[in-house]
VOMAR-845841 format. One record per atom (N, C-alpha, C, O): residue in three letters; x, y negated, z. Coordinates in pm, whole numbers, plus 50000, padded with zeros to 5 digits. Each point is the difference from the previous one (the first is absolute). Example, Ala and Ser with C-alpha at 12.3 -4.5 7.8 and 13.67 -1.06 7.14 Angstrom:
% residues 2
Ala513195056950780Ala499114988150000Ala500904988050000Ala501045000250066Ser498614989349862Ser500824988150006Ser499234989150073Ser500514988950017
//
This chain:
% residues 332
Met500675011149986Met499434986950025Met500824988049995Met500934998550079Gln498774992749831Gln500304990450006Gln500334992650127Gln499375002550103Glu501894985549893Glu500324995650162Glu500144984949971Glu500534992750084Asn498995002449796Asn500254984249960Asn499524993950085Asn498975005050047Lys501524981550013Lys499254990450070Lys498854999549943Lys499015002850067Lys500854993549792Lys498544993249959Lys499195013549945Lys500585007049916Arg498314996150122Arg498935008749933Arg499244992449901Arg499694988150012Ala500025020049882Ala499334991549914Ala498155008449977Ala499935012250017Gly499354983349961Gly498675006250008Gly499084994049910Gly500144989549937Ile498795019450062Ile498664996449949Ile499184987850033Ile499235002050094Leu500744987349861Leu499174988450088Leu498574995749907Leu499444989750036Gly500115016149875Gly499045003549911Gly499905004749904Gly500994999849927Thr497495008150015Thr500195005949876Thr498694994449913Thr499114994450063Gly500785006749807Gly498964997449920Gly500115008349920Gly500915008049982Ser497704989849939Ser500255012949875Ser498854994249907Ser499044993650043Tyr501195009749818Tyr498614994549870Tyr499755014049929Tyr500985007149974Leu497944996449999Leu499825009449917Leu498954993649913Leu499144991650030Pro501145014849844Pro498374996049880Pro499175004550059Pro500095007250099Asp498754988249834Asp498715003150026Asp499555009949916Asp499195008050046Asn501194993049831Asn499895012449897Asn500095012750072Asn501105001750053Ile498005007949965Ile500095013250026Ile500135012449858Ile499065002549924Leu502115002950069Leu499425011549927Leu500215011850060Leu500995003450065Thr497715005249904Thr499945009650079Thr500745015849925Thr500834999649908Asn498885007850128Asn500355014249918Asn499145000949901Asn500375001249883Ala497924998050168Ala499265002149906Ala499934993549870Ala499655004849892Glu500854979750146Glu500374992649852Glu501335005449940Glu500224998049880Leu500605008150191Leu501315007249903Leu499355008849943Leu500365000849883Glu498705007650149Glu499655013449930Glu499654994749860Glu500145006449896Lys499384980850118Lys499424998249807Lys501274992549965Lys499934994549890Met501115004050169Met501404994549933Met501075009449968Met500754998549903Val499305008850158Val501045016549952Val499495011850052Val499265000450098Asp501105008449843Asp499635015150048Asp500325004050142Asp500935007150038Thr498084986950035Thr500235006250158Thr498714999950078Thr498884998349952Ser501355003450145Ser498915001850098Ser500244992050143Ser501104995250029Asp497985004150038Asp500164996850169Asp500165011550072Asp500375000450117Glu499355009649809Glu500555012750109Glu501504999149998Glu500814999950092Trp499354999649770Trp501415002549977Trp500914987950073Trp500925003750072Ile498914986649915Ile500854986550002Ile499704998450220Ile500694992650071Thr498315015449975Thr499964996050135Thr500675011250040Thr500964996850069Thr498925017949913Thr500895010650049Thr501514998049963Thr500795006250072Arg499484990049878Arg501434997249959Arg500504986650035Arg501234999650010Thr498274991550008Thr500814986150059Thr498954993750120Thr500494990350057Gly498445012849979Gly499204996350067Gly499524985049999Gly499474993650091Ile500875002549778Ile499254986549940Ile498735002849967Ile499735010049933Lys499364981550110Lys498544994649964Lys499504991049890Lys499235001649905Glu501714985050156Glu499774986449874Glu501344996450029Glu500875006950053Arg499194978549894Arg501324992750007Arg499394986849913Arg499305000049899Arg501174989950171Arg499844984749924Arg500954998049907Arg501115005349996Ile498254984449901Ile500754998349896Ile499854987049970Ile498854995950000Ala501974997049975Ala500304984749977Ala499614998449877Ala500425006449904Asp498584983250095Asp499764988249845Asp500874997349920Asp501074997250054Lys498925002649823Lys501074997649928Lys500864983150034Lys501204997449997Ser497914995950026Ser500374987050054Ser500605001750138Ser500924991950016Val498885015850085Val500905001450132Val501115003349972Val499965007749903Thr500954990650130Thr501694999150021Thr500305004950123Thr499344999250104Thr501865006749873Thr500835004150155Thr499874992350067Thr499385001650105Ser501294984449853Ser500524987250042Ser498964994750100Ser500194997050118Phe498295002549788Phe498764998950098Phe499825003950100Phe499774993050098Met500315021949901Met499935010850096Met500904994750113Met499644995150107Ala501285006449859Ala501085000850114Ala500064981650072Ala500634996450099Thr498844998449849Thr499704985750037Thr498884998650074Thr499964989250061Ala498885019849959Ala499015000950055Ala500195006450129Ala499484995450103Ala501225014549895Ala500515012550116Ala500914991750072Ala500105001450122Ala500784987349797Ala500974992650109Ala499224987550083Ala500494995350103Lys498425000649847Lys499184989950038Lys499525008950150Lys500254995050110Lys499115017349881Lys499495002150117Lys500995003650068Lys499914997150119Ala501005008349848Ala501315001650128Ala500524989850053Ala500495000450113Leu499484992849840Leu500104985450102Leu498974993350062Leu500114993450104Glu498865008449831Glu499054995250102Glu499995012750120Glu500054995750115Asp499925013749876Asp499885011450124Asp501204996850083Asp499875004250115Ser501244989649863Ser501384996550057Ser499914988450031Ser500734997950097Gly498844995149877Gly499624984850018Gly501334993549983Gly500604993250082Ile499775010349792Ile501534991849978Ile499644994249816Ile499665005149893Ala500634983550152Ala500024992049888Ala501235000449866Ala501235000349996Ala497704999649904Ala500775003249878Ala501644993850006Ala500885007149953Asp499424982050096Asp501164993350026Asp500895002650051Asp501154995749987Glu498235015550109Glu500905004050104Glu500735013849944Glu500785006450070Ile498904996849812Ile500665012049951Ile501324996849968Ile500214988249971Asp500905021250026Asp500974998049968Asp500575009049864Asp500854996749917Leu498545012750090Leu500085005949884Leu498695009449993Leu499275004550089Ile500734996749753Ile499175011649943Ile500525010449910Ile500794998149908Ile498615015050133Ile500255012449938Ile499085008449929Ile499275007450066Val500664992649805Val498715006749940Val500425007649959Val501004997549932Ala498485020050082Ala500245013549948Ala498825001349876Ala498795001150020Thr501764998749872Thr498855004549905Thr500915004049915Thr501184996549995Val497875015949896Val500685004049867Val499234994649846Val500405001449884Val498174991250175Val499314995249905Val500364979850074Val499234993550071Pro501925003049885Pro500204987049996Pro499004992849901Pro499485008149924Asp500124978950056Asp499314991649926Asp501104998349890Asp499555002849889Met501754993450110Met500684999849902Met501505009550045Met500175005550109Asn500484994549812Asn501655000950019Asn500754988550115Asn500545001250110Phe499154987449796Phe500324988850097Phe499494987049982Phe500234994449893Pro499104999850196Pro500694997850178Pro499205015850058Pro499135007249951Ser501504993150145Ser499695008850114Ser498494997350061Ser499674989850060Thr499655019249916Thr498715000150130Thr500014992250097Thr499174991350027Ala502225012850055Ala499874993150144Ala500324983149933Ala499494991750075Cys500845005249867Cys500224985349962Cys498744993449930Cys499964987949979Met499055020249988Met498844996849966Met499114999650118Met499164991049996Val500825016750109Val499394998450119Val499904988750054Val499044993150032Gln502885004849981Gln500524989850093Gln499144988249915Gln499364992950077Ala500545004649827Ala499474986249939Ala498825002750039Ala499654992450090Asn499355017549873Asn498415000750070Asn499564995250110Asn499114991650012Ile501735015650107Ile500004997650139Ile500164989550037Ile499244996250089Gly501804994449864Gly500704987850023Gly501285003050093Gly500624990250040Ala499875024650001Ala501544998450090Ala500914996749948Ala500725008249944Lys499554979150056Lys500634989049890Lys501615004850074Lys501024999549932Asn499005004950207Asn501454999850081Asn500285013849955Asn500935004050070Ala498695005749843Ala500355012450009Ala500635003249893Ala499944992049907Ala500725018450080Ala500885006749914Ala499255012449958Ala499175005550073Ala501224999249785Ala498635007849969Ala500735009549893Ala500794994849921Phe498965019150073Phe500515010349912Phe499025011049959Phe498904996550042Asp501025015249895Asp499315008649985Asp501125016150043Asp501215000550023Ile497785010549972Ile501065010850031Ile499015009349946Ile498784998250007Glu501975014649924Glu499395007149900Glu500285014950007Glu500845005649930Val498235001650183Val500625013050066Val498365006550006Val499665006750097Gly499604991149815Gly499045005849985Gly499165001450145Gly500074990750080Cys499175020649951Cys499355002050095Cys500774999350150Cys499324998250101Ser502275003649907Ser500454993650129Ser499764985350011Ser500704993750080Gly498625001449865Gly500834984549954Gly499784991950147Gly500654989650008Phe498715013050082Phe499464992450107Phe500625000950094Phe500084990450077Ile500825026549960Ile500325002050118Ile501734993449955Ile500914995350069Tyr498945007149794Tyr501574991749949Tyr500164988350050Tyr501074995950046Gly497474995449949Gly499804986450020Gly500604997450142Gly501034993750022Leu498235011950064Leu500025003450125Leu501585000450053Leu500354990950075Ser500565018849890Ser501395002050011Ser500154989149970Ser500224993050099Ile499785000849794Ile500754987549978Ile499874989150111Ile500884995550073Ala497585001149920Ala499784990750069Ala500665001150174Ala500514990550059Gln499345020749986Gln500535002850102Gln501824997950020Gln500445000250115Gln500194998649809Gln501304997450001Gln499814983450022Gln500564995250098Phe498724996649821Phe500484986750003Phe499494994550118Phe500544990850061Ile498375014849973Ile499554995750182Ile500955003750052Ile500774990850025Cys499635020250009Cys500705004650133Cys501084993249989Cys500424995650107Asn500385001049768Asn501234992550005Asn500014986450003Asn500964992849974Gly497575002750069Gly499794983950017Gly500144991849854Gly499864987950016Phe500355015749864Phe499984994449863Phe498394990050008Phe499724988149979Tyr499645021650054Tyr498564997049932Tyr499135002950124Tyr500205010450062Lys498514977749993Lys499455002850088Lys498735010549956Lys499595009750065Lys499914985149801Lys498485002649972Lys500175004149852Lys500704993149926Ile498535020750017Ile500215007249935Ile498475000749918Ile498984998450066Leu500985003149841Leu498535008149905Leu500715008649917Leu500894996549921Val498595017950104Val500245009749926Val498565003949972Val499065002250076Ile501064997949770Ile498805004149903Ile499885012549947Ile501065005850023Ala498195001249918Ala500275012349927Ala498544998949922Ala498944996950054Ala501265006149816Ala499234994949898Ala499705006649877Ala501025001849933Asp497865002550011Asp500495008149860Asp498335000849930Asp499005005050052Thr501134989249834Thr498945002249901Thr500095017649918Thr499795000049879Leu500425009650169Leu500545012249951Leu498845002749877Leu500165006549897Ser498674986450148Ser499025004349882Ser500494997749830Ser499755006749900Lys501234978250124Lys500564993449893Lys501025011549933Lys500094999949877Ile500505007350179Ile501005010549927Ile499515013750011Ile500775009050032Thr498134992949947Thr499225012650039Thr499695009149861Thr499334995549906Asn500955011150094Asn499505008849821Asn498625002350061Asn499815007150099Trp499344987249843Trp498495006950010Trp499675013849931Trp499145007650044Lys501344994049884Lys500195013049943Lys500365012850022Lys499675009749932Asp501344990150212Asp500855007750073Asp499435004250128Asp500174995450113Arg498955016849836Arg499005001550120Arg501085005150125Arg499414999950108Asn501805003849902Asn500465003950092Asn500634988750090Asn500385002050115Thr499684983349803Thr500624990750114Thr498524986350026Thr499684991650083Cys499815013749783Cys499174982850032Cys498935006850095Cys499424989550028Val500045017850026Val499785001050156Val500354997650084Val499234998950095Leu502094998849920Leu500705000450124Leu500094984150074Leu499934997150120Phe500204996349788Phe500384983450039Phe498494989750026Phe498905003049952Gly501294987750111Gly499334986250027Gly500984990150015Gly501215001550014Asp497964985649980Asp500834985650032Asp499774995750113Asp498845000250039Gly502234994850045Gly499754990550110Gly500714992450070Gly500024991249915Ala500705003850182Ala500744992250044Ala499765001650156Ala498965003950053Gly502364992050018Gly499845000850106Gly501534989450071Gly501084998749942Ala498594996350171Ala500944988150044Ala500295003050152Ala499145005350070Ala502004991549976Ala500004998850134Ala501124988250025Ala500814997749909Val499244994450222Val500764993250024Val501265003250107Val499755004250113Ile501434993849848Ile500985008650091Ile500754988750112Ile500794991949949Gly499035007650169Gly501064988250080Gly500545011850105Gly499885012349997Glu500774978950095Glu500625001850159Glu498935005750058Glu498924994149994Val501225020850087Val498924998450103Val500925008950095Val500975007049973Glu498284989750173Glu500785001550123Glu500225012850045Glu499315009949976Gly501684989450088Gly500205015750081Gly500055012149912Gly500474998349888Ala499225010850138Ala499935009849908Ala498925005749926Ala499835012150017Tyr499444982049907Tyr498874996849920Tyr501034996949869Tyr501134995250000Gly498195008549910Gly499784996549850Gly500865014049936Gly499775011350043Ile501114986349861Ile500095010849887Ile501215005050098Ile500724990950040Leu499545019949996Leu500925009650068Leu501125002949899Leu501174998950037Asn498575004249856Asn501055004149890Asn499345005949837Asn498835003049974Thr501914997349971Thr499365000549875Thr501385011849908Thr501224999950014Tyr498165006249923Tyr500565012649926Tyr500194998649848Tyr499435010149959Ile500904985249965Ile499764999749845Ile500815008249931Ile500875005750065Gly499054997049792Gly500865008149912Gly499394998949882Gly498974993649976Ala501945015149925Ala499495002949893Ala500755012149894Ala501185003050018Asp498245001349904Asp500815011449900Asp499944994249831Asp499015001949930Gly501874992850036Gly499734994249871Gly499685009849894Gly499304997949901Glu501535017050142Glu499855012349899Glu498625001249985Glu499675005949897Gly499174989450194Gly498855006449954Gly499124985549917Gly498815000249967Gly501844991850020Gly499344991649908Gly499015000949917Gly498964993350005Lys501405017649892Lys499795003749901Lys498225007450028Lys499185002149910His500655000250213His498485003350048His499424995949996His498905005049976Leu501284982250042Leu499124985750015Leu500224990749939Leu501024993750028Phe497965000849846Phe501144986849958Phe499034991649917Phe498885004749981Met501354985849977Met499674992249893Met501274993949912Met500824991750041Pro499145015049816Pro501104997249904Pro499954984349972Pro501104995149973Ser497984997550028Ser499934982749921Ser501164996750067Ser500055002650120Ser501294989949801Ser500984995050017Ser500764994549860Ser500565007749922Val499364978050060Val500654995449893Val501845004949962Val500685001049898Ser499495000550211Ser501405007050024Ser500235011449939Ser501105001649947Val498315004450051Val500025016449961Val498905001749820Val500505006349907Ile498534989150084Ile499394995549883Ile499544988149976Ile499234994550079Pro501155000449817Pro499834986249973Pro498264998749961Pro499435008749933Pro499964980850113Pro498455001549940Pro499725000249899Pro498795001850000Asp501634997349881Asp499605002049874Asp500085014449957Asp499545004649895Glu501215002850215Glu500275016249948Glu498755007750113Glu500175012050019Ile498894982750038Ile499105002250127Ile498695006349923Ile499184991349972Thr500575018149999Thr498615007049969Thr499325004750101Thr500555007050085Asp498094989749921Asp499115006950083Asp499755017250019Asp499455005750094Lys500934997849830Lys499935017850028Lys501225005250052Lys500295011949986Asp500664977550092Asp500755005450100Asp499334996450116Asp500495005350100Asn498764988949916Asn499534993750134Asn500734990850101Asn499924999450122Phe500944992349768Phe501004991050022Phe499674995750182Phe500785001250095Tyr498084994649904Tyr499694989150113Tyr499205008650104Tyr499394992950080Thr500465020149941Thr499525006750062Thr500685010550086Thr501045005349961Ile498304998650177Ile500675009150080Ile500205014649927Ile499185003849917His501955004150119His500445011449981His500285007750090His501194998950028Met498235009250039Met499975008850133Met500185014349945Met499285004349910Asp501955004650161Asp499845012949994Asp499135006550133Asp500655008050067Gly498034989549974Gly499455004050091Gly500655011850110Gly499924999550123Gln500565008549816Gln500265011950072Gln501424997250072Gln500195003750115Glu500774989749812Glu501334999650084Glu499634986750062Glu500874997550083Ile498264993149915Ile499554989350101Ile499405006950128Ile500354996450113Phe498895012049869Phe499145009450100Phe501355002950117Phe500224995350112Lys500335012349822Lys501505011650077Lys500584985850045Lys499984998550122Phe500494991749812Phe500974994450090Phe499084992650096Phe500764996550091Ala498225000049934Ala499104993750063Ala499695004750139Ala499924994150108Val499895022049844Val499805006150133Val501335001050082Val500034997550121Lys501065006249806Lys501414998450048Lys500604990850094Lys500615001650105Ile498884983349793Ile500754987650079Ile499134996250076Ile500624992450074Ile497985007649971Ile499494995250122Ile500255005350109Ile500024994150108Asn500205018349869Asn500435004450127Asn501375000950053Asn500295003550115Thr500714992249767Thr501694993350016Thr499594985650075Thr500304995150109Ala499295002849836Ala499704980150065Ala499025000250125Ala500114989950069Ser499135017649966Ser499674998150098Ser500785008350113Ser499904994950111Asp500925018349882Asp500975003250074Asp501214991450065Asp500544999550111Glu499644992549733Glu501254993050044Glu499854986350059Glu500984993350031Ile497875002849982Ile499404986850058Ile499594999050119Ile500084989450062Leu499305024450002Leu499645002750146Leu501435002950069Leu500234995950114Lys500985013349790Lys500784999250083Lys501064985750021Lys500704998250100Lys499224992649784Lys500864991450018Lys499364989350118Lys500704991150048Cys497755011249996Cys499574994550102Cys499945005850137Cys499664993550098Gly500775021749906Gly500135007150090Gly498534999050106Gly499664997650116Leu499705006749730Leu498365004950049Leu499765013849938Leu500685005449912Lys498284999150147Lys499255010849949Lys498915000349944Lys499344990450041Pro499985016749872Pro498764997149924Pro498824999050116Pro499194991149974Glu500585015450136Glu498914997750066Glu500284985950092Glu499365000050105Asp501374989849876Asp500774987250017Asp499004995249879Asp499224992250055Ile500505008649831Ile499344994649911Ile498184997450049Ile499115008250020Asp500894978049988Asp498304997149981Asp499194999149922Asp498855004150017Met501754988249837Met499265002749889Met501314997549876Met500874991349990Phe498805020249929Phe500565002349870Phe499505001349899Phe499015006749967Ile501934983949949Ile498814994649886Ile501555000649840Ile500904992549964Pro498635018950000Pro500695003949866Pro499434992049895Pro499054992249988His502095013749926His499594992849860His498835008049924His500095012349991Gln498944981549961Gln498615003849971Gln500535007349874Gln499834991149917Ala500595017350029Ala500055003449883Ala499175016149963Ala499485002849892Asn500595005050214Asn499435014849991Asn499325001850127Asn500684996950098Ile498175007349925Ile499375007350126Ile500815013150017Ile500095000150122Arg500415008549845Arg500935007950006Arg500914996750029Arg500235007750094Ile500554986249899Ile501214996650021Ile500134995350156Ile500855003250083Ile497814986649931Ile500334994650137Ile499495009250136Ile500524999050111Glu498225011449853Glu499695009650051Glu501075009250029Glu500075004950112Ala500754997949801Ala501485007250021Ala500674997150102Ala500375008250084Ser499874980049917Ser500854988450092Ser499474999550110Ser500784998950094Met497665001749938Met499365000150147Met500085011250064Met499925000250123Lys500235010449808Lys499805012950063Lys501565003150009Lys500385008250084Arg500524985749836Arg501275005150064Arg500664989450153Arg500575004250100Leu499124983649868Leu499744990350100Leu499325004250139Leu500614997250104Lys498075009849903Lys499325005950066Lys499424986550051Lys499874997950120Leu499864994949807Leu498814987950023Leu498915003249975Leu499805007049902Ser499084988450186Ser498405000350006Ser499514990849851Ser500644991649938Lys498425012150043Lys499424989149880Lys499744988550076Lys500024990349923Glu499705005750215Glu499544987550053Glu501494990549991Glu499974987749996Lys501165019550002Lys501484993749974Lys500424995549865Lys501104995549972Val498065006049962Val500464998449807Val498904992949955Val498865003350034Tyr501384986349883Tyr498824994149929Tyr500655001649867Tyr501204999149976Ile497755003649937Ile499495005449873Ile499014988749961Ile499094996450075Asn501184997949789Asn499054990449909Asn500625006849872Asn500274991549915Leu499965018150057Leu500725006449897Leu498244998849882Leu499694994749894Asp499705013150204Asp498465000949894Asp499424989049935Asp499365000349895Lys500994987050195Lys499174987149927Lys500874996049937Lys499634999449883Tyr501444997150128Tyr501194995449899Tyr500915006549893Tyr500404993749902Gly499845016850118Gly500825006949955Gly501234997150028Gly500194996450116Asn501045004149787Asn501494996949992Asn500204981949956Asn499954996649882Met500264994150221Met500314990349971Met501374996450018Met500374990650071Ser500335016549868Ser501424998250042Ser500414999450141Ser499675006350101Ala501294982849873Ala500834995450085Ala498834990650129Ala500374996550112Ala498275001549831Ala498944994150061Ala499365008450098Ala499324995550093Ser500955018549882Ser498945009050075Ser500125000950158Ser499035001950074Ile502234996749968Ile500445001250132Ile499474984350077Ile499334999250104Ile501174989549814Ile499474986150068Ile498644996150030Ile499644992650092Val499325015749782Val499044997550027Val499225004850119Val499174994450071Ala501425018749930Ala499515012650110Ala500384992950135Ala499225000650095Leu501884993349915Leu500554994250149Leu498974990850001Leu499135001750086Asp500734985849816Asp499054991849997Asp498925003750082Asp499794993850104Glu499235018949848Glu498745000150017Glu500085007550180Glu499134998250086Val502195010549931Val499715004050137Val500344988250098Val499464999750111Asn501594989149844Asn499754987350089Asn498754996050008Asn499515002550110Arg499724991649808Arg498834994150010Arg498785007350051Arg499094993550051Asn500815024449934Asn498875003050044Asn500475006350134Asn499445010450033Gly501534984450048Gly500225001550131Gly500525014650040Gly499925004950112Met500695001749759Met500215015550054Met501645000350045Met500525010650033Ile500164978049965Ile501364998150099Ile499954989750083Ile499204990849986Lys502135010350156Lys499564991150082Lys501375001750023Lys500725009849975Arg499664974850097Arg501474999650027Arg500745010850079Arg499605002150115Asn501205003549849Asn501175007850061Asn499445014549911Asn500375011550023Asp498924985349899Asp499755017649940Asp501294999749888Asp500274989949934Asn500555024350055Asn500815001649855Asn499205003149905Asn499095008249997Ile501374983549910Ile499485006349851Ile501095005649919Ile501134995250012Leu498625015049902Leu500915002449897Leu499225001149901Leu498825003449986Met502554991149903Met498964998949926Met501575007849861Met501224998950014Val498195006449898Val500825010449906Val499474997249846Val498825000249964Ala502484996849944Ala499424997049841Ala501035009149926Ala500945007050038Phe498584990649858Phe501135007149865Phe499224996749881Phe498794999649981Gly502104998449955Gly499344994049854Gly501135004549872Gly500645010549995Ala499364981049932Ala500764994549876Ala501574998450032Ala500364993550098Gly500395011749833Gly501585000350009Gly500775008249980Gly500914998749917Leu498875013050163Leu498995001150126Leu500524994650110Leu501175002250033Thr497934989350041Thr500124998050133Thr499315004750057Thr498955005849972Trp501844991350169Trp498715002450140Trp500584988550095Trp500874991649977Gly498265010850155Gly500294990350106Gly498945002550104Gly498895004649974Ser501444992950119Ser499305002950135Ser500114988950131Ser500994992749994Val498145005550115Val500404987750031Val499085003850182Val498945006050013Ile501694989750070Ile498965005850114Ile500184982150069Ile500984992649991Ile498025005450061Ile499164985150075Ile499255001450088Ile498855003949980Lys501834992050186Lys499434996650070Lys498974989250016Lys500434989250039Trp498315011949939Trp498974988149974Trp500494992650116Trp500425004650107Ala499384975349833Ala500344992650138Ala498474990449980Ala499654991750083Lys499745010749817Lys498594990949989Lys499215001550090Lys498944993850000
//
């Protein structure tokens, strides 16, 4: 467990979800699938889909404003904005810079990170370092993705999985033994070939791109990702518990990445956690990439499902391949 003089913690959370709901029944009319097939294999019943006019920066901004309100922190008090996304509005400027302008955080530095579904935990790990070394006092960590815009809606193996959403957290110094106890992040670039989107002008010039290659959509080897996820969620959980000097029974709330119900249930069983200690919203939103965990955390925060002094374990895995875990002693 870290012995820093300063301890970083979450001061407030917020989230944004598009109004439009796409159900499994509606997907049955779009591709060769069924509600039963989707539900039994993934646990997903519906997902939120952003309108064409709704951008990632719009959702990130909305979530950020709610997190600032929850924390009682003004935008001009924010020193740094980190946005985790794989669907930025543009290659540049960064989505973080767009959010900075939108909320009036005129004193904040800003940058994006791109680590897939692990993005929020990576962002927390970065923010923790800045807070603990005294470089910054208030940091806004946002995770936002409009995965519907890069989904191949003719591919039944992937289009049933993803949804759109955004979440945000204000990070700052907290007292005593509260806050982020530790983080654990990692990557295996050898596995990047199993989950990717090929679009890049540095690889293929724009005039050579054809739609037949689905250049701007998600490509995924589902079996390989499933095997990776089952293994790494256990490894990441074990490592962060060890780093914090805790045991599974010390965990009061487990928030795993919302990708597949079978992966979550296997992890619950291995950690011997009761259903009451595990938060699942996968059935309502599908996989929202980096936004999944922070949206879930915002819901348990606002619904009074966690209290001061609770130990919260969050674990994610995603494209890269990447992974991350964190344990927070809740300070709110």
